[in-house]
Each structure stands twice: as structure tokens, then as C-alpha cells.
C-alpha positions in Angstrom: 0.0 0.0 0.0 1.3 3.5 -0.9 2.0 5.7 2.1 -1.1 7.7 3.1 -0.1 10.8 5.1 -3.7 11.8 5.7 -4.4 8.5 7.5 -1.1 8.7 9.4 -2.1 12.2 10.6 -5.5 10.9 11.7 -3.8 8.1 13.6 -1.5 10.5 15.4 -4.4 12.7 16.4 -6.2 9.5 17.6 -3.3 8.6 19.8 -3.5 12.1 21.3 -7.2 11.8 22.0 -6.9 8.3 23.5 -4.2 9.6 25.9 -6.1 12.8 26.7 -9.2 10.8 27.7 -7.3 8.0 29.4 -4.6 9.5 31.6 -6.7 12.2 33.3 -7.9 9.7 35.9 -4.9 10.2 38.2 -5.5 13.9 38.4 -9.2 13.4 38.9 -8.9 10.7 41.6 -8.8 13.1 44.7 -11.7 15.2 43.4 -13.8 12.2 42.6 -13.0 10.6 46.0 -14.0 13.8 47.8 -17.2 14.3 45.7 -18.4 10.8 46.3 -16.8 10.2 49.7 -15.0 7.1 48.5 -12.9 4.7 50.4 -9.6 3.7 48.7 -11.1 0.5 47.5 -14.1 2.3 45.9 -11.7 4.8 44.3 -9.9 1.8 42.8 -13.1 0.8 41.0 -12.7 3.8 38.7 -9.6 2.7 36.9 -10.7 -0.9 37.3 -13.9 -0.2 35.3 -11.9 1.6 32.6 -9.0 -0.9 32.1 -11.0 -4.1 32.5 -12.7 -3.0 29.3 -9.4 -3.7 27.5 -9.4 -7.3 28.8 -13.0 -7.7 27.6 -12.8 -5.9 24.2 -9.2 -6.3 22.8 -9.6 -9.8 21.3 -13.3 -9.4 20.1 -12.3 -6.1 18.5 -9.7 -7.9 16.4 -12.4 -10.2 15.0 -14.8 -7.3 14.4 -12.0 -5.3 12.6 -11.6 -8.0 10.0 -15.4 -8.0 9.4 -16.2 -4.3 9.4 -13.0 -2.5 8.5 -10.9 0.3 10.0 -13.2 3.2 9.4 -16.4 1.7 10.9 -14.5 0.4 13.9 -12.8 3.8 14.6 -16.2 5.6 14.4 -17.7 2.9 16.7 -14.8 3.5 19.2 -15.5 7.3 19.3 -19.2 6.7 19.5 -18.7 4.7 22.7 -16.4 7.4 24.1 -19.0 10.0 23.4 -21.8 8.0 24.9 -19.8 7.2 28.0 -18.6 10.8 28.5 -22.1 12.3 28.0 -23.7 9.7 30.3 -21.6 10.8 33.2 -21.7 14.5 32.3 -25.5 14.5 32.4 -25.9 12.2 35.5 -22.7 12.6 37.7 -23.3 9.8 40.2 -20.6 7.3 41.3 -22.1 4.1 39.8 -22.9 5.8 36.5 -19.2 7.1 36.6 -18.1 3.4 36.9 -20.4 2.4 34.0 -19.3 5.3 31.8 -15.6 4.6 32.3 -16.2 1.0 31.2 -17.9 2.3 28.0 -15.2 4.8 27.3 -12.5 2.1 28.0 -14.2 -0.2 25.5 -14.1 2.5 22.9 -10.4 3.1 23.6 -9.7 -0.6 23.3 -11.3 -0.7 19.9 -9.3 2.3 18.8 -6.0 0.7 20.0 -6.7 -2.5 18.1 -7.4 -0.6 14.9 -4.7 2.1 14.8 -1.6 0.1 15.6 -1.6 -2.2 12.5 -3.1 0.7 10.5 -0.1 2.9 11.3 2.3 0.3 10.0 0.5 -0.1 6.7 -0.5 3.5 6.1 2.9 4.9 7.0 5.0 2.2 5.3 6.6 -0.8 7.0 10.1 0.7 6.7 8.9 3.8 8.5 7.0 2.1 11.3 9.6 2.6 14.0 9.8 6.3 13.3 6.0 6.7 13.1 5.6 4.7 16.4 7.9 7.2 18.1 5.8 10.1 16.8 2.7 8.3 18.1 4.2 7.9 21.5 5.2 11.5 21.5 1.6 12.5 20.8 0.4 10.1 23.5 2.8 11.6 26.0 2.0 15.1 25.0 -1.7 14.6 25.6 -1.0 12.9 29.0 1.1 16.0 30.0 -1.5 18.5 28.8 -4.8 16.9 30.1 -4.0 17.4 33.8 -3.0 21.0 33.1 -6.3 21.6 31.3 -8.2 20.1 34.2 -6.3 22.3 36.7 -6.9 25.4 34.6 -10.6 24.8 34.2 -11.3 23.9 37.8 -9.2 26.7 39.3 -10.7 29.4 37.1 -14.3 28.1 37.4 -14.0 28.1 41.2 -12.4 31.5 41.4 -14.2 34.5 42.8 -13.9 36.3 39.5 -14.9 33.8 36.9 -13.8 34.6 33.3 -16.8 35.5 31.1 -15.6 32.7 28.8 -16.2 30.2 31.5 -19.6 31.4 32.7 -21.4 28.9 30.4 -19.3 26.0 31.8 -20.3 26.9 35.3 -24.0 26.7 34.3 -23.7 23.1 33.2 -21.9 21.6 36.2 -22.6 21.3 39.9 -20.7 23.9 41.9 -19.3 21.1 44.2 -18.3 18.9 41.2 -16.6 21.3 38.8 -14.2 18.5 37.8 -17.0 16.8 35.9 -16.5 19.6 33.2 -13.8 17.3 31.8 -16.5 14.8 30.7 -18.4 17.5 28.8 -15.1 18.3 27.1 -14.5 14.7 26.3 -18.0 14.5 24.8 -17.2 17.4 22.5 -13.8 16.0 21.5 -15.4 12.6 20.7 -18.1 14.2 18.4 -15.4 16.1 16.6 -13.4 12.9 16.0 -16.5 11.0 14.7 -16.9 13.7 12.1 -13.2 13.8 11.2 -13.0 10.0 10.8 -16.2 10.0 8.7 -14.8 12.6 6.4 -11.3 11.1 6.0 -10.9 8.8 3.0 -9.5 5.5 4.4 -8.7 2.6 2.0 -9.2 -0.9 3.4 -5.9 -2.5 4.2 -4.8 -6.1 3.9 -2.8 -7.6 6.7 -0.2 -10.3 6.2 -1.1 -13.8 7.3 1.0 -13.7 10.4 -0.5 -10.3 11.4 -4.1 -11.4 11.3 -5.9 -12.1 14.6 -6.3 -15.8 13.8 -9.0 -18.3 14.6 -10.4 -19.3 18.0 -8.3 -22.5 17.7 -5.2 -20.4 17.4 -6.0 -18.4 20.5 -6.6 -21.6 22.5 -3.2 -22.9 21.3 -1.5 -19.7 22.4 -3.2 -19.6 25.8 -1.4 -22.9 26.5 2.0 -21.4 25.7 4.2 -20.6 28.6 6.0 -17.8 26.7 2.6 -16.1 25.9 1.5 -16.3 29.6 4.8 -14.9 30.9 4.8 -11.9 28.6 1.1 -11.4 29.2 1.9 -10.9 32.8 4.7 -8.6 31.8 2.2 -6.2 30.1 -0.2 -6.8 32.9 2.4 -5.7 35.5 3.6 -2.7 33.4 0.2 -1.1 33.0 -0.6 -1.9 36.6 2.5 0.0 37.7 2.0 2.9 35.3 -1.5 3.5 36.6 -0.6 2.4 40.1 1.7 5.4 40.3 0.0 8.0 38.1 -3.5 7.3 39.5 -2.6 7.5 43.2 0.3 10.0 43.4 -1.8 13.1 43.6 -3.8 11.6 46.5 -0.6 10.4 48.2 0.9 13.8 48.0 -2.2 15.3 49.5 -2.5 12.8 52.4 1.2 12.6 53.4 2.5 16.0 52.4 -0.5 18.3 52.3 -0.1 19.3 48.7 -3.1 20.7 46.8 -4.4 18.0 44.5 -6.1 20.4 42.0 -2.9 22.4 41.3 0.3 20.8 42.6 -0.9 17.3 42.4 -2.2 17.8 38.9 1.1 19.3 37.9 2.9 16.2 39.3 0.7 13.9 37.3 1.3 15.9 34.1 5.0 15.9 34.6 5.0 12.2 35.2 3.6 11.7 31.7 5.8 14.4 30.2 8.9 12.7 31.6 7.7 9.4 30.3 7.7 10.9 26.8 11.3 12.1 27.3 12.3 8.7 28.7 10.9 7.1 25.6 13.1 9.2 23.4 16.2 8.5 25.5 15.3 4.8 25.4 15.4 4.8 21.6 19.0 6.0 21.6 20.0 3.4 24.3 18.4 0.6 22.4 20.8 1.5 19.5 23.7 1.0 21.9 22.7 -1.7 24.3 20.8 -5.0 24.3 17.1 -4.5 25.2 17.3 -6.9 28.1 20.1 -4.8 29.7 18.1 -1.6 29.2 15.1 -3.2 30.8 17.2 -4.2 33.8 18.8 -0.8 34.3 15.5 1.1 33.9 13.6 -1.3 36.2 16.2 -0.8 39.0 16.1 3.0 38.6 12.3 3.0 38.6 12.3 1.0 41.9 14.6 3.7 43.4 12.4 6.5 42.2 9.2 4.8 43.5 11.0 4.3 46.9 11.9 8.0 46.9 8.3 8.9 46.3 6.9 6.7 49.0 9.5 7.3 51.7 11.1 10.6 50.9 10.6 14.1 52.2 7.9 16.3 50.6 10.3 17.6 47.9 11.9 14.2 47.3 8.5 12.5 47.1 7.1 15.2 44.7 10.0 14.7 42.3 10.5 11.0 42.9 7.1 10.0 41.6 7.5 12.2 38.6 11.0 10.8 37.8 9.6 7.2 37.8 7.7 8.1 34.6 11.1 8.6 32.8 12.2 5.0 33.6 8.9 3.3 33.0 8.9 4.7 29.4 10.9 1.9 27.8 9.2 -1.0 29.5 6.1 -1.4 27.4 7.8 -1.5 23.9 10.7 -3.7 25.2 8.3 -6.2 26.7 6.2 -6.3 23.6 9.2 -6.7 21.3 10.8 -9.4 23.4 7.5 -11.2 23.5 6.8 -11.1 19.8 10.5 -11.8 18.9 10.2 -14.9 21.1 7.6 -16.4 18.8 8.0 -18.0 15.4 4.4 -17.4 14.3 0.9 -16.1 15.1 2.2 -12.6 15.9 -1.1 -10.9 15.3 -3.0 -13.2 17.7 -0.2 -12.9 20.3 -0.3 -9.1 20.1 -4.1 -9.3 20.8 -3.4 -11.4 23.9 -0.6 -9.1 25.1 -2.9 -6.0 24.6 -5.5 -7.7 26.8 -2.9 -7.6 29.5 -3.7 -3.9 29.8 -6.3 -5.0 32.2 -3.5 -5.0 34.8 -4.3 -1.3 35.1 -7.6 -2.5 36.5 -6.5 -5.2 38.9 -3.6 -3.3 40.4 -5.9 -0.4 41.4 -8.4 -2.6 43.2 -5.6 -4.3 45.2 -3.9 -0.9 46.0 -7.2 0.5 47.1 -8.0 -2.5 49.3 -4.5 -2.5 50.9 -4.9 1.3 51.4 -8.2 0.8 53.3 -6.8 -2.1 55.3 -3.4 -0.6 56.1 -2.5 2.7 54.5 -2.2 4.2 51.0 1.6 4.0 51.3 1.3 0.3 52.0 -1.0 -0.1 49.0 1.3 1.7 46.6 4.1 -0.6 47.7 2.3 -3.3 45.7 3.9 -1.6 42.7 7.3 -3.0 43.8 6.1 -6.6 43.0 5.2 -5.6 39.5 8.6 -3.9 39.0 10.4 -6.9 40.4 8.6 -9.1 37.8 9.5 -6.8 35.0 13.1 -6.8 36.2 13.1 -10.6 36.1 12.1 -10.5 32.4 15.6 -9.0 31.7 17.1 -12.2 33.1 14.9 -15.0 31.7 13.9 -13.6 28.3 15.3 -15.6 25.4 14.1 -13.9 22.2 14.8 -15.6 18.8 15.8 -12.2 17.5 17.7 -9.6 19.5 17.4 -5.8 18.9 20.0 -4.5 16.4 22.6 -2.2 18.0 25.3 -0.1 16.3 28.1 -2.4 17.4 26.5 -5.4 15.8 27.4 -6.1 12.2 
């Protein structure tokens, strides 16, 4: 297929929107907890309901993609995001929030299944690595911006002198739940994306045989593979840690250090994602110099140190320690995925679907952290992230890929 820059641009925008809608939860956690008077366990249900949708939808979305095509599936994903956002914006109650997050998460899962192979085809296979970096930069940029947008809107709407431009926004939200304005914003963004996708010419693509999702029989075979299971839990652990730090850090800084969650906490979350973007760029250079397993070991150890600094350090050390952990988490997801796929001789498309369902780790980790937070303390709960990091560190020792990453010193 000839390179299609229009489709590539659409995919990059879609990555931005997915991140903007997804990674705001950490900044919203303290506000939602205060509005609904949530225990830590109940607060953990919010990311649980969002990320469990990945476990439910990732594999079925692959089958639906082959039947209905990329354009219809992308529109469907954004329709679900619109419906979920509008549902909560209109009826801001806790259980409807849980339901809406599941619906939004299902939409995001569909989009992830569509746009990753589409980027490789539309941008050209030989340019896939470069375009993937661009996609991750867009993803990180949105994660950095969304908490800042939230902080700007909430602070200005709650101020004594509200800007005339924000008067309308005040009229559509409860004075005590100004943070729900973000879901009106998400509804509007989703509508715009539905229109953009509909108007964008998008040729149907043909995947190679090894990239297709495969039959149910293929999945059953892969589920019995020890290699598949081990790398599934690698993705499971990574997303659990990523969300286990970003989702809870603002509330942790409020409880243990008295920092304002609507301003300072939101800034910390935004910087966490910003540093993850920078860490991804740095990781690309390191992977040209060092074996990916070594990079994974080094970054895992440094992430453990940063998390420990966040949990046990002084106010300033904690504030910056949590943020810095984002830098070292950045390389984990692509390295685990590449090691997993490069450890298989066949069925890469089906294996990728199973690995993507491991994103449900972002759901399970939060329930466990919340439960431990209620039973002991939030600090104890967040220590659960050390187990995930230890597992990812172990991958650097036991991984035996059939193909190693190419470095500059290899002929």
C-alpha cells in the first residue's frame, strides 16, 4: 500500500485523543473521591472499570475489525467514548461514573486494536519505528496536557472572578463537582473525532497472514503457551504499575505531604507523563547502543529507586521521585512487547491481541492498591507496585528472544 499521510495524521491525532481521555484519571482521583466520599477500594473501582474493558474488548475487537474494517471500527470507538462521557456529564453519580468509564474504555480498546496495525500499513513498514515514536510523543504530550487543562478549568471556574468565557461552563456543572466539566469536554472531542474520521478517506488495508488475529483455535493454542503467559503478565504488570503510580500519586501527595491536588498534584501527574515521553526518546537511543534486556534491567532498577523515593522521601523528594519514575517506566512497554513477539515463530497478530488484553493490569492493580490502602494505608497499598517492578526486572534475566534488537556495534 502506498504511504497515506492523511491516514497517518489521523492516527497520530487519535493517539493524542486516547491519551487525553485515558490518563486524566490520576488527576481526577482526589476530586472524585471527595465528591463521592469514596474509600480507597471504591476509588480503585474507577480505573478498574476503565482498564478491565481492554481485557474484555481487545480480542473481540480484532475479529470485528476483519469483518467491518478500520473506518467503521474507529467511528464505533469514538461513539462509545461519546456515549460514556455524555452519560456521566449528564448524570454525575458514582455508579454511572463506573459504567461510563467502562464504556469509554471499551471505545479506547477498539481504537488501539485498529490504529496500531493501520499505522504500520498507512505509514509504510520501513517507517513504522519512526512513526511509532511520533505516536508515543503524541500520546505523552496529551498525557502531559490533560491534567493541566483540568487544573486550569477547575481553578478558574471556582475562582471569585470567573472569566466570562467560563460562565457557560459553570452553568452546566454542579458547583461542588466542577471537575466533571472534563467529561463535557470529552464528549465534544469525541463528536469532533467522529466527524473527522467519517470525512477522512480511508482505504481498506490487507494484513499479512502472520499479522491477522487468527481463529479461536489459534488463541486456544497460544493460551497454553508458557511464553505467551509470561509476557502477558509482563504487560499486565507494566500497565498496573504505570496506573498504580500515576493514579494514586496526587492523592498520596495530598495525604502525606498536604499538597493541593487540584494544582500541585495535577502538575505532578502531568510531569510524570511528560517525563515518560522524554524517557521514551532516551530509550530509543539506548536501544541502538545496548541490548534491550540490559536496558530493561537498568531502567527497572532506577524505577524502583524513584518509587521508593516517592513513597518514603521528604515532601520535595516525594514530589519529584514520583515524577521521575515516569522517565524510567517509558521503555518497559515497547521492550516487553518486542521481546514477547520476537520470542515467537508465528501467530504474531494473535499474540499481540493477547498481550494487549494484559492492559487489564491497570484495573486489577488499582483494586488491590485501594484494598490495601483501606486495610493498612495508601503508602502500603502503593508498595504493591514493587512486586510488578520486580517481575519486569526478572524479564531482563529470563527472556530468550529468537531475534535480538539490532545495535550499532552489531554487524
